[in-house]
N, C-alpha and C positions, 0 to 999 in steps of 0.2 A: 504494500500500500504506500509506503514511504517513497518507493521508487517512482510510482505513478505520479504522486504529488510533485516530486522533484522534477520529473520530466515536463509536466504541465507548467510548472513555474519557469523552467528554462525556456520553454517555447514562448511563453508570454513575455518574458524579459527580452528574448532575442527579437521578437516582433516589434516591441516598443523601441528597442535600440535601432533596428533597421529603419523604422518610420521616422525617427528623429535625425538619422544621419544620411539618408538617401541623397540629399542635396549638398551635403558637406563637401563632396568632391569638387565643387565649384569654388570653394573658398580658397584664397591665395593662388588663384590661377591668373596668368597674364591674360589681358584682354577682357577680364571680368571684374566689374566693380561689385563689391559685396557689402551689404549692411546686415548685421546680425544683432538682434536684441534679445537677450535671454530673460527668463523669469525674474532673476535677481534685479536686473535693471528696471523692469516694470514695477517690482515691489518698491524699489527706491523712489521711482517717479511718483508712485501713488501716495507717498507720504508728504508730498509737497502740499502746502496749504493753498486751497482754491480761493481766489479773490472775487470771482464772478460765476454766474450760472454756467456759462460755456466752459470755463475751466473745470468746474465741478463735474460736468458731464464727461469731459475728457478723462479726468482722474477716475471716475467710476468705471469707464471702459478699460482703462489700463489695468485695474485690479483684476479684470477677467481674463487677461492675456497671459500666455505661457511662453510663447516663442514667436519671433518674427525673423524671417530670412528673405532677403531680397538680393537677387543676382541680376546684373545689367551688363549686356555686351552689345557691341556693334559688329563683332566678328560673326560671319555667316557660319563658320565651322563650329564655334562655341554655341551659337544659337541652335544649330541642328542637334548638338549633343544635349543641350538643356531640354529641347523639345522631346527627344527620344527618352530621356530619363523621366520627364514629367508624364509622358504618355504611359510608360511602364508603371509608374507609381500610381497613377489614376486607376488603372485596372486592378492593381493588387490591394489598394487601400479602400476600395469601395466608395469612391467619391462620385457624386452626382453632378451632372452639368447644370449649372445655374443659368448661365447665359453665354451667348456667343455673339460677337460683333465683328464685322468686317467692313472697314472703311479706310480710305486714303492709304492703301498699300499696307495696312497692318491688320492682323487678326488677333482678337482678344477672346480668350476663353477663361471662364471662371467656374470652378468646381467647388463643391462644399460637401462636408460630412455633417449631417444634421445633428442637433442636440436634442434635449428633452422636449422642446416644443418646435412648432413649424418655423418660427422666426429665429430660433437659437441655432448657432453654428459652433461645432467643435473644431473644425478645421476648414480653412479656405485656401485654395490653390488657384493662383492666377498666372496665366502665361500669355504674354503679349509677344506675338511673332512679328517683328519688324521686317521691313524689306528696304533695300537701297540704303538711304541715309537714316532710316528709323532704327532705333535700338530695340533689342529683344529684352524682355523683363520676365523673370520667374520669381514669384512671390509665394511664400508659404507662411501661413499664420495659424497658430494653434491656441486654444483656450476654450472658453465657454462664453460667447458673446453674441450680441444681436447684430445682424448685418447693417441695420440703419445706423448704429453707433459707429461702425467702422469707417464710414466716410469722413467723420469728424477727425478721427485719428490720422488718416492719410493726409488730410489738409494740414493739420498741425505739424506733422513730421515731414511734410513736403516729399512724400514718397512717389516714385514713378507708378503710374497706374491708378492714381487717385481719382481721376475723372471717370475711368471705367467703373470703379467701385461705386461711385455716386450713381451712375446709370443703373447698376445692378440693384442698389438699395431702393431705388425708386420703383423698380419693377417688382 
């Protein structure tokens, strides 16, 4: 019985480890700009005193986040690699397509893993496939948050893909 429990625990830990590190291979690569914010940073930010209602909403959202990873590249080769990794992850992680936008030479796809309610999100994955002069962006966000709250965060942090997330939250 102990062996069965140990095996189950190892499988769960390895799956969690894989899910957290699948995009880490893009960190510290030439031609890829990386922004990674971990739970500890979100905890530190959430302790800041809010001076107005908008800042309070922002801090409320931050408390709900675990991890944010953003990878940006203008390299077609790195973009193709990011797209292949994202596509593989989407299939194995059980993410659902929230929306897809194609305009002005770029394709935007947003996927989510739902939380306890219909508006709650445990994980959000966004891939913006640029072409020509447009950069490609891969963003992974985990926590337990509402999609409408997220557009406020992307505005405050000036993250790539913020406009696309605003469109998703309105739908």
